[in-house]
C-alpha positions in Angstrom: 89.1 105.4 141.2 87.2 106.7 138.2 86.4 110.2 137.3 82.8 110.1 136.1 82.6 113.8 135.3 85.0 113.3 132.4 83.3 112.0 129.3 85.5 109.5 127.5 84.9 107.4 124.4 84.8 103.6 124.8 84.0 100.5 122.8 80.3 99.8 122.4 80.1 96.1 123.3 82.0 92.9 124.3 82.3 91.9 120.6 83.7 95.3 119.8 86.2 94.9 122.6 87.3 91.5 121.3 87.7 92.5 117.7 89.5 95.8 118.6 91.9 94.0 121.0 92.4 91.2 118.5 93.0 93.7 115.8 95.8 95.2 117.9 97.4 91.8 118.5 96.9 90.4 115.0 98.9 92.2 112.4 102.2 91.9 110.6 103.6 90.3 113.7 101.6 87.2 112.7 101.9 87.2 109.0 105.3 88.8 108.6 107.4 88.6 111.8 106.3 85.2 113.3 107.1 83.2 110.2 110.5 84.7 109.5 111.6 84.5 113.2 110.3 80.9 113.4 112.3 80.1 110.3 115.5 81.8 111.6 115.3 80.1 115.0 114.8 76.5 114.3 111.1 76.0 113.6 109.3 73.8 116.2 111.8 74.5 119.0 111.1 78.2 118.7 107.4 77.5 118.5 107.5 75.5 121.8 109.3 78.3 123.7 106.8 80.8 122.2 103.8 78.9 123.5 105.4 78.8 127.0 106.0 82.5 126.9 102.4 83.2 125.9 100.9 81.1 128.8 103.3 82.1 131.5 104.0 85.7 130.6 101.8 86.9 127.7 98.3 86.3 129.0 99.0 87.3 132.7 100.6 90.6 131.6 97.7 91.3 129.2 95.2 90.8 132.0 97.3 93.1 134.2 97.2 95.8 131.5 93.5 95.4 131.1 93.1 95.8 134.8 95.1 99.0 135.0 93.3 100.5 132.0 89.7 99.7 133.0 90.2 100.3 136.7 91.3 103.9 136.0 89.8 104.8 132.6 93.0 106.6 131.8 95.9 106.5 129.3 99.1 104.6 129.8 100.7 107.3 131.9 97.7 108.8 133.8 96.5 105.3 134.9 99.5 104.9 137.2 98.8 108.3 138.7 95.3 107.3 139.5 96.1 103.9 141.0 98.9 105.2 143.2 97.0 108.5 144.1 100.3 110.3 143.4 100.7 112.6 140.3 104.5 112.4 140.6 104.7 108.6 141.2 107.8 107.0 139.6 105.5 104.2 138.5 104.3 106.5 135.7 107.6 105.7 134.1 106.1 102.4 133.0 103.6 104.3 131.0 106.2 106.6 129.5 108.2 103.5 128.5 105.1 102.3 126.8 104.8 105.5 124.9 108.5 105.2 123.9 108.0 101.6 122.8 105.0 102.5 120.7 107.1 105.2 118.9 110.1 102.8 118.3 107.9 100.1 116.9 106.0 102.5 114.7 109.3 103.9 113.3 110.0 100.5 111.6 106.5 99.0 111.5 105.2 101.8 109.4 108.0 100.9 106.9 106.9 97.3 106.8 103.3 98.3 106.3 104.5 100.4 103.4 105.9 97.2 101.8 102.5 95.6 102.2 100.7 98.6 100.6 103.3 98.5 97.8 102.6 94.8 97.1 98.9 95.4 97.3 99.2 98.1 94.6 101.3 95.7 92.5 98.8 92.9 92.9 95.7 95.1 92.0 97.5 96.4 88.9 98.4 92.9 87.8 102.1 93.3 88.1 102.5 90.2 90.3 100.6 87.9 87.9 102.9 85.0 86.9 105.8 86.2 88.9 108.6 83.6 89.2 111.0 82.5 91.9 113.8 84.4 90.2 111.8 87.6 90.1 110.5 87.8 93.7 113.9 88.7 95.1 114.6 91.7 92.9 111.0 93.0 93.5 111.6 92.9 97.2 114.9 94.7 96.7 112.9 97.4 94.9 110.5 98.0 97.8 113.3 98.2 100.4 115.5 100.5 98.2 118.3 98.0 97.9 121.4 99.2 96.0 120.9 102.9 96.8 123.7 103.2 99.4 126.1 106.0 98.4 124.0 107.0 95.5 122.2 110.4 95.0 118.6 110.6 95.9 116.5 109.1 93.2 113.0 107.6 92.5 114.3 104.2 93.8 115.3 105.9 97.1 112.1 107.9 97.6 109.7 105.2 96.6 109.7 103.4 100.0 109.2 106.8 101.7 106.1 107.5 99.6 104.5 104.3 100.7 105.3 105.0 104.4 103.7 108.4 104.1 100.6 106.8 102.5 100.4 104.4 105.4 100.6 107.1 108.1 98.0 109.1 106.2 95.5 106.2 106.3 96.2 105.5 110.0 95.9 109.2 110.9 92.6 109.5 109.1 91.0 106.6 110.9 92.3 107.7 114.3 91.0 111.2 113.8 87.5 109.7 113.7 87.7 108.5 117.3 87.4 105.2 119.1 84.0 104.0 117.9 83.9 105.8 114.6 87.4 104.8 113.6 89.1 102.0 115.6 85.9 99.9 116.4 84.3 100.2 113.0 87.4 99.2 111.1 88.4 96.2 113.3 84.9 94.7 113.5 84.6 94.8 109.7 88.0 93.5 108.6 89.3 91.0 111.1 86.9 88.1 110.1 87.8 88.6 106.4 91.5 88.2 107.2 90.9 84.8 108.8 89.1 83.7 105.6 91.8 84.7 103.3 94.6 83.0 105.3 92.6 79.7 105.4 92.2 79.9 101.6 96.0 80.4 101.3 96.6 77.5 103.7 94.5 75.1 101.6 96.5 75.8 98.5 99.9 75.8 100.2 99.3 72.4 101.9 98.5 70.8 98.5 101.8 71.9 96.9 104.5 69.2 96.2 106.9 68.9 99.2 104.5 70.7 101.6 105.1 68.0 104.2 108.7 69.2 104.7 107.3 72.6 105.7 104.9 71.1 108.1 107.6 69.0 109.7 109.9 72.1 110.0 107.2 74.1 111.7 106.1 71.4 114.3 109.2 69.2 114.8 111.0 70.1 118.0 114.8 69.8 118.0 115.7 70.6 121.6 119.3 71.4 120.5 117.9 74.5 118.8 116.7 76.0 122.2 119.3 78.6 123.1 119.3 81.8 125.1 118.9 83.9 121.9 115.9 81.7 120.8 114.2 82.2 124.2 114.8 86.0 124.1 113.4 86.2 120.5 110.4 84.1 121.5 109.6 86.3 124.5 110.2 89.5 122.5 107.8 88.2 119.8 105.2 87.3 122.3 105.2 90.8 123.6 105.3 92.4 120.2 102.5 90.2 118.8 100.2 90.7 121.8 101.0 94.4 122.0 102.3 94.1 125.5 104.6 96.4 127.5 103.8 99.3 125.1 100.8 100.8 126.8 98.4 99.6 124.1 96.4 97.2 126.2 96.3 99.7 129.0 94.9 102.2 126.6 92.4 99.8 125.0 91.5 98.4 128.5 90.4 101.9 129.5 87.8 101.8 126.7 86.4 98.4 127.8 82.8 97.9 128.7 82.1 97.5 132.5 80.7 93.9 132.0 83.7 92.6 129.9 85.2 89.4 131.3 88.8 90.5 131.0 90.5 87.2 131.8 88.4 85.5 129.2 89.1 88.3 126.7 92.8 87.9 127.2 92.6 84.1 126.7 90.5 84.4 123.6 92.8 87.1 122.1 96.0 85.1 122.8 94.5 81.9 121.4 93.1 83.6 118.3 96.3 85.5 117.8 98.4 82.3 118.0 95.9 80.6 115.6 96.5 83.3 113.0 100.3 82.9 113.5 100.0 79.1 113.0 97.8 79.6 109.9 100.4 82.0 108.5 103.1 79.5 109.1 101.1 76.8 107.4 100.8 79.1 104.4 104.4 80.1 104.2 106.6 77.1 105.2 105.1 74.5 102.9 105.6 77.0 100.1 109.2 77.7 101.1 110.2 74.1 100.9 108.1 73.4 97.8 109.9 76.1 95.9 113.4 75.3 97.4 113.7 78.6 99.3 115.4 79.1 102.6 113.1 79.2 105.7 115.7 81.6 107.3 115.3 84.2 104.5 114.6 86.9 107.0 112.1 89.9 106.8 111.4 89.3 103.1 110.1 85.8 103.6 106.4 86.7 103.4 106.9 88.9 100.3 108.8 86.3 98.4 106.5 83.3 99.1 102.9 84.5 99.1 103.0 85.7 95.5 104.3 82.3 94.5 101.5 80.5 96.4 98.6 82.4 94.8 100.1 82.2 91.3 99.6 78.5 91.6 95.9 78.8 92.2 92.9 79.3 89.9 92.0 83.0 90.0 95.3 83.5 91.8 95.7 87.1 90.7 92.4 88.1 92.3 93.0 86.2 95.5 96.6 87.6 95.7 95.2 91.1 95.5 92.6 90.4 98.2 95.2 88.8 100.4 97.5 91.8 100.3 94.5 94.1 100.7 93.6 92.3 103.9 97.2 92.2 105.0 97.0 96.0 104.7 94.0 95.9 106.9 95.8 93.8 109.5 98.8 96.1 109.5 96.6 99.1 109.8 94.5 97.8 112.7 97.7 97.0 114.6 99.1 100.4 113.9 95.8 102.0 115.2 96.4 100.6 118.6 100.1 101.6 118.7 99.5 105.2 117.6 96.5 105.5 119.9 98.9 105.2 122.9 100.7 108.5 122.4 97.5 110.1 121.1 95.7 109.3 124.3 98.6 110.6 126.3 98.7 113.9 124.4 94.9 114.3 124.7 94.5 113.5 128.4 97.9 114.5 129.9 98.9 117.4 127.6 95.4 118.6 126.9 95.8 118.6 123.1 92.8 118.1 120.8 92.5 114.7 119.3 92.9 115.9 115.7 96.1 117.9 116.6 97.5 115.0 118.6 96.8 112.6 115.7 98.5 114.9 113.1 101.5 115.6 115.2 102.2 112.0 116.1 101.7 110.7 112.6 104.0 113.3 111.2 106.6 112.6 113.8 106.5 108.9 113.2 106.8 109.4 109.4 109.8 111.8 109.8 111.8 109.6 112.2 110.7 106.5 110.4 112.6 107.7 107.4 115.8 106.4 109.1 114.3 102.9 109.3 112.9 103.0 105.8 116.2 103.8 104.3 118.3 101.3 106.3 116.5 97.9 105.9 119.4 96.4 104.1 123.1 97.1 104.2 122.8 98.2 100.6 119.9 100.6 101.3 120.5 104.4 101.3 121.4 104.6 105.0 122.4 101.0 105.4 126.0 101.7 106.1 125.2 103.5 109.3 125.4 101.1 112.3 124.9 101.5 116.0 126.0 98.6 118.1 126.3 96.7 114.9 122.7 97.4 113.9 121.2 99.7 111.3 118.3 102.0 112.3 115.6 99.5 111.3 117.1 96.6 113.3 118.0 98.9 116.2 114.4 100.2 116.6 113.2 96.6 116.5 115.8 95.3 119.0 115.3 98.1 121.5 111.6 97.8 121.5 111.1 94.0 121.3 114.1 92.8 123.3 114.6 95.6 125.9 111.7 97.9 126.5 108.8 95.5 126.1 110.1 92.8 128.5 111.2 95.5 130.9 107.8 97.2 130.7 106.1 93.8 131.2 108.3 93.1 134.3 107.4 96.5 135.8 103.7 96.0 135.1 103.8 92.5 136.7 105.5 93.9 139.8 103.2 96.9 140.0 100.0 94.9 139.8 101.3 91.9 141.8 102.8 93.9 144.7 101.4 97.4 144.7 97.7 96.6 144.3 95.5 95.1 146.9 94.1 91.6 146.3 90.6 92.8 146.9 90.9 95.6 144.3 92.2 93.1 141.7 89.5 90.6 142.6 86.8 93.3 142.5 87.8 94.5 139.0 88.5 91.1 137.4 85.2 89.7 138.8 83.3 92.7 137.5 82.5 93.9 141.0 81.5 90.4 142.2 79.2 89.4 139.3 81.6 86.7 138.1 82.4 83.6 140.1 86.0 83.4 139.3 87.8 83.7 142.6 90.1 80.6 142.0 91.0 81.9 138.5 91.9 85.3 140.0 94.1 83.6 142.7 95.9 81.6 140.1 96.5 84.7 138.0 97.8 86.6 141.0 100.3 83.7 141.8 101.6 83.8 138.2 101.9 87.5 138.0 103.6 87.8 141.4 106.1 84.9 141.0 106.2 83.1 137.6 106.1 86.0 135.1 108.6 88.3 137.0 111.1 85.4 137.4 111.1 84.6 133.7 111.2 88.3 132.7 114.1 89.1 135.0 116.2 86.2 133.6 115.5 87.1 130.0 116.0 90.9 130.6 119.4 90.3 132.4 120.5 88.1 129.5 119.4 90.7 126.9 121.5 93.5 128.5 124.5 91.2 129.0 124.5 91.0 132.8 123.7 87.3 132.9 124.7 84.8 130.2 122.9 81.5 129.9 
């Protein structure tokens, strides 16, 4: 299966594998997207469905991607060529879908990361000190370029683009340093610090007046809130947050050490990722209710609550700056894994040097991402342009999270479950027989063959309008 004559970079240890994989999963999806989707979809009801999606679909598909990657030591496209033994196999379309998903996500994700970088700059320059509830809305409007529709290009229009370019420059610089020198070094250093800052934020948020309402909103399950759109959003978020269906975990799996316990790694990453999401929710929702804000405020929820939290704390300005700095790190580590997917494809399949592949992909993402950056709000510069009722920003998000990622996950489940021999799967997941986990592997195979595909088929058919439930 492997090609030992080809020298590839890889992670140096099991700890490096965990932090890098967790760095891919933990990002703005936890601190930004999870809270606002939870708020918009009924709180505890959405949370319950999300947990079910993680257990029944998220972890099994993650293990499958790890298996594909490490078994072949190839990128998201080349791995399917190796496993099938056919260079022209139609299964490589799964990898190509993953590359497409990575692009679509980065088109809007780099924009949101730009918001974080903007707030980090504001925090470090003291411009968020003492900010009030009445001021946070207009500030967020500034960062998304609200009110520029139909206006000539101006500083207000170009400001979000500048931050997006800065983001892609940082990401490109790190990726150009390689797997160990760039990805591994950054994720091992910064992920533990992010946990610490979120916990500090939680402690203060939970002591605010009225915080109990936020806790109740987050954990109380109202079964009447569970609808088809809620289920679809929960599954899409599970794939988005765990970096599934986009070739990321296949690519990272190809860098795993030979002795890594892949099933354990998937479980630990999913549990840690969910924990970060819960901690983010505990920081945001008590604050939302304490300050009388709406939990369904949408994409701006994080940026309109966190400054209010820290400004209620001793040394709040310093802590706020640190929080947004580390949120920058979380956004950056997640983007590293996303951009690594097309880079690995360019390097291994198209035979382009790593530096050239990095520069090309970062420039491409920044250029196309302009359409998302200028269409966040209906009053943004390109906000009036709609496709299927969605602006560029929402369209990229919907196509990736609700269409390509679930479809990619379904294809991965079917491919591993039905096109790979049981003994090959058992051999790889047991580290060539060194792990006594036969019953776990059998349970995994049952889920990936029957449970995960069934759920993914139902949700996908609903998402494209063929089946309504």
